[in-house]
Structures are given as C-alpha cells and as structure tokens.
C-alpha positions as CSV (number, residue, x, y, z in Angstrom):
1,M,9.8,1.1,-4.4
2,I,7.1,2.9,-6.2
3,E,7.9,2.7,-10.0
4,K,9.2,5.8,-11.8
5,G,6.5,7.5,-13.8
6,V,3.7,6.2,-11.7
7,F,2.4,9.8,-11.3
8,S,3.7,11.0,-14.7
9,S,0.1,11.7,-16.0
10,C,-0.8,13.7,-12.9
11,M,0.0,17.1,-14.2
12,A,-1.7,18.9,-11.4
13,L,-0.1,16.9,-8.6
14,E,1.1,19.5,-6.1
15,K,1.4,17.5,-2.8
16,I,1.6,14.0,-1.5
17,Y,0.4,13.9,2.1
18,V,2.0,11.5,4.5
19,S,1.9,11.0,8.3
20,K,4.4,13.1,10.4
21,G,7.7,11.3,10.7
22,K,7.2,9.3,7.5
23,K,8.7,11.8,5.0
24,D,12.1,10.0,4.8
25,Y,10.4,6.6,4.5
26,F,8.4,7.9,1.4
27,K,11.5,9.5,-0.1
28,R,13.0,6.0,-0.2
29,L,9.9,4.7,-2.1
30,L,9.1,7.6,-4.4
31,P,11.2,8.8,-7.4
32,T,13.5,11.7,-6.7
33,E,11.4,14.1,-8.8
34,L,8.5,13.8,-6.4
35,H,10.5,14.4,-3.1
36,D,9.7,18.1,-3.0
37,K,5.9,17.3,-3.2
38,I,5.9,15.2,0.0
39,V,4.2,17.0,2.9
40,E,3.8,15.7,6.4
41,N,0.4,16.8,7.6
42,Y,-1.1,14.5,10.2
43,E,-0.1,12.3,13.1
44,I,-1.5,9.1,14.6
45,I,-0.9,9.0,18.3
46,D,-2.1,6.0,20.2
47,G,-4.6,5.2,17.5
48,I,-5.9,8.8,17.4
49,V,-5.5,10.7,14.1
50,V,-4.5,14.3,14.7
51,I,-5.1,16.5,11.8
52,P,-3.4,19.9,12.1
53,H,-5.2,23.2,12.1
54,G,-5.2,24.9,8.7
55,V,-6.2,21.7,6.8
56,T,-9.6,22.5,5.2
57,K,-10.8,19.1,4.0
58,I,-10.2,15.5,4.7
59,S,-9.6,14.0,1.2
60,E,-11.5,11.1,-0.4
61,K,-10.4,7.8,1.0
62,A,-7.8,9.5,3.2
63,F,-8.0,6.8,5.9
64,Y,-9.9,4.2,4.0
65,G,-9.6,0.8,5.7
66,C,-7.3,2.0,8.5
67,T,-8.5,-0.5,11.0
68,E,-6.3,0.7,13.9
69,I,-7.7,4.2,14.1
70,K,-9.6,4.6,17.3
71,G,-10.4,8.3,17.1
72,I,-10.1,11.5,15.1
73,N,-9.0,14.9,16.3
74,I,-10.7,17.1,13.7
75,P,-9.7,20.8,13.7
76,K,-12.2,23.6,13.3
77,S,-10.5,24.6,10.0
78,I,-12.0,21.5,8.2
79,K,-15.1,22.4,6.1
80,T,-15.6,19.1,4.2
81,I,-15.1,15.5,5.0
82,C,-14.9,13.9,1.6
83,E,-16.3,10.6,0.3
84,R,-15.1,7.4,2.0
85,S,-12.6,9.3,4.2
86,F,-13.0,6.8,7.1
87,Y,-14.6,3.9,5.2
88,G,-14.0,0.6,7.0
89,C,-12.2,2.2,10.1
90,I,-13.6,-0.6,12.3
91,S,-11.9,0.6,15.5
92,L,-13.6,4.0,15.6
93,T,-16.0,4.2,18.5
94,K,-16.8,8.0,18.8
95,I,-16.4,11.0,16.6
96,E,-17.0,14.7,17.4
97,I,-17.3,16.8,14.3
98,P,-16.5,20.4,15.2
99,E,-18.6,23.5,14.4
100,G,-17.7,24.9,10.9
101,I,-17.9,21.7,9.0
102,T,-20.7,22.0,6.4
103,T,-20.5,18.7,4.4
104,I,-20.1,15.1,5.2
105,E,-20.0,13.4,1.8
106,K,-21.4,10.0,0.9
107,R,-20.0,6.8,2.6
108,V,-17.7,8.7,4.9
109,F,-18.1,6.4,7.9
110,Y,-19.4,3.4,5.9
111,G,-18.6,0.1,7.6
112,C,-17.3,1.7,10.8
113,Y,-19.3,-1.0,12.6
114,N,-18.0,-0.2,16.1
115,L,-18.9,3.5,15.9
116,K,-21.2,4.1,18.9
117,S,-21.5,7.9,19.1
118,I,-21.2,10.9,16.7
119,V,-21.6,14.6,17.6
120,L,-22.9,16.7,14.7
121,P,-22.5,20.5,14.7
122,D,-25.2,23.0,13.7
123,S,-23.1,24.0,10.7
124,I,-23.8,20.8,8.8
125,T,-25.9,21.5,5.7
126,E,-25.3,18.2,3.8
127,I,-24.9,14.5,4.8
128,G,-24.2,12.3,1.8
129,E,-25.9,9.0,0.9
130,K,-24.9,6.1,3.2
131,A,-22.6,8.3,5.3
132,F,-23.2,6.0,8.3
133,Y,-24.2,2.8,6.5
134,G,-22.9,-0.3,8.3
135,C,-22.4,1.5,11.6
136,Y,-24.2,-1.2,13.4
137,A,-23.2,-0.2,17.0
138,L,-24.4,3.4,16.5
139,E,-26.3,4.3,19.7
140,E,-26.5,8.1,19.4
141,I,-26.2,11.0,17.0
142,C,-25.8,14.0,19.2
143,V,-27.2,17.3,18.0
144,S,-27.9,20.7,19.6
145,K,-31.1,21.3,21.5
146,G,-34.0,22.0,19.2
147,K,-32.2,20.7,16.1
148,T,-33.8,17.2,15.9
149,D,-36.2,18.1,13.1
150,Y,-33.4,19.8,11.1
151,F,-31.2,16.7,11.3
152,K,-34.2,14.4,10.4
153,K,-34.2,16.1,7.1
154,L,-30.5,15.3,6.5
155,L,-30.3,11.8,7.9
156,P,-32.0,8.6,6.6
157,T,-35.2,7.5,8.3
158,E,-33.5,4.5,9.9
159,L,-31.3,6.8,12.0
160,H,-34.0,9.1,13.3
161,D,-34.4,7.2,16.5
162,K,-30.6,7.6,17.2
163,I,-30.8,11.4,17.3
164,V,-30.3,12.7,20.8
165,E,-30.3,16.4,21.8
166,R,-27.4,17.6,24.0
C-alpha cells in the first residue's frame, strides 16, 4: 500500500502513468482520491516496451533500471526522450529512434551496456551529456547518408568511430 498523503504536496499532479493491464493493481495500492488520475499508457510485450501513438515525450526515469526491457517501440509522436529514461536497461540491444524526435536528454541510455546498435533520425538537434555512457557493446550509431559530420558535432569524440551511414 502506498501511504495516504504521499502525493499531497503535488498540487499539479494530473496523471499517474502505469502499464496497460495494471490499473486495478495500482488502485489497490494508491489512495482512493488518486484513482481517477491513473492512466494506462504503455505495454510491455515479450520484453518490448510499446508506447502508444499520441504520447509526446518519454518522461525522466520512465524505465530507469528496468533490466528486462529488450526493445522499445517508439511512436513518431514522441519529440523528446527525457533524462535517464532508459538508464540501466541492461537487456536493450538495439534502438531505432523515429524521425520527429528532436532531443535525447542527458544520460538517457546510460549504463545500457548490452546496447549494440542505435539508429538516429535527421530530426535530432540535441544529444545530452553522457546519453550513451556505459554502452560498452555499442558497435554502430546509424545515421542518414551524408550526416556523419552533423552527428560528430552532437556526439562525444569517443563515439565518432561508431557512426555508420545507412
């Protein structure tokens, strides 16, 4: 049980996002006055996070330390991947970021040490500090043909040799 009043100082709290199929579970944990704020907005199917279309950002620490996540289905409606969203998701091996996302904030994939491949769209304008730090298995960062120099300006020097044009 989550103690009554735990969110009492959160005056702007509008929604509490939970995985699809988990609303009733969280209703048992949360005080009654918060039940109307519970929103089911993503699924995890066979280790793949499926974020529905219409969601515009992946919140800070959304999947922090979720070691079972193998992949992410990111819809084109996402514009920002916030700080530490997938920090420590050690089972991630490949990520394809769709066109339209402009920002990958700092430490988003920090410690995803099995991440081998990431596809970055041309729409990216900002990659935060240490976004890929600790991704020791990273073999390739796929970018569009002719965009290597552009991404060298966004990525730290130690990742420049991982950039591959597709």
